[in-house]
N, C-alpha and C positions, 0 to 999 in steps of 0.2 A: 508469501513473497516468492517471486521467481526471478531468476537472472534473465536479463534482457537478451543474452546471447544464446539462450536455450532454443533448441529446435522447435519449430511450430508456434513460437510466440508471435501473435499478430503484429505486424509491422505498424499498423495504424495506431497502436497505443504507445509506441516508443517515442521518446523525445530526443532530439539531437542535442549535442552539448551546447550549441548556441541558443537553442530554445530554452534550455534549463537556466541559462544565464539571463535571458531576456524576459521570460514569462514570470509572472508573480507566483509566489509560494501558494499552493492550494489549487493550481491549475490541474485539471484532470481530463483524460480522454478515456472513453470506454467503448467496448464493443460486446455485443451479446450474440451468442449462438443459441437460438431458441430450440433448435432440434435436439441439441445435446444438453440444454439448460446450463450453459457455461457463460460466466461473465469474466471478461478480461479488462483490467483497469491499469492505466498509467497515471501516476500522480507525482507532482513536484513538491518535495519538501526541501531539504537542503540539497538533495540530489533527486534524480528520477527514481521512483519506486514503482514496481510492477507486481500486480496480483492476478492470479487466476483462481476463480472460485465457483463452486456449484451451490453454495449455501447463502450467498449474499445477493443484495439487490443494487440498483443504481442509486439508491438514496444516499444523501450526503449528511455529514455531521460536522461539527466544528471542534477544534482543539485549541487550547491555549498554549502557544509556543512563546518562549522567552527569546526575543530577538534584541540583542544588546542589553539595554536597561529596561525595556518595557515588555509587557505581555501583550501578544497580538492573537486575535482569533483567526484561525486558518481553516478554511473548508477542507474536508477530507472525505473520501468514500467510506461507506460503512464497513467495507472489507478491511480497512486499516484499523478501525475501532475494534472490530471483532478479533482481528489478529493480535492486537495489543492486549485485549482483555483475556484471551484464552491461551496464548502462547507463553505469557509470563508464568502462569501457573504450571504449564507443562514443563518449562525449563527448570523451575524450582523442583518439581517432582523428579525429573531426570537427575538433577544434581544430588538430590537427597538419596536416590537409589544408588548412585555411584559411591556416595559417602558410606552407605551401609555395607557395601561389598568390598 
C-alpha cells in the first residue's frame, strides 16, 4: 500500500473524495509501466486504497465483505489479496521479534 500523497504516484489511479462516495465498492483503476514492470492500482473499499507493485498482475479476485447485516462479494485487484496474505504474517513476525527483545 502507498499513500496517495507520495511523490510520483500516478494521478490517473487516484480517486477524488466525491468519486469514492459515488462509485461502488470494488471500483478500480490501474496503470502499467511496461518498461519498468510496475503496476499501480487504485481501488475503492471503504476508502480509496493505492498499491504499487512489481510482482502482481491486473487480475482481479473477490472478497467477502460484511456490509451491515449481509456479506457481499466485492471485486479487488490481486495486489490486495497478496498484500493481505503476506503482510499479516510479516506483522505477526515483527511483533514476535519485538516481544523477544
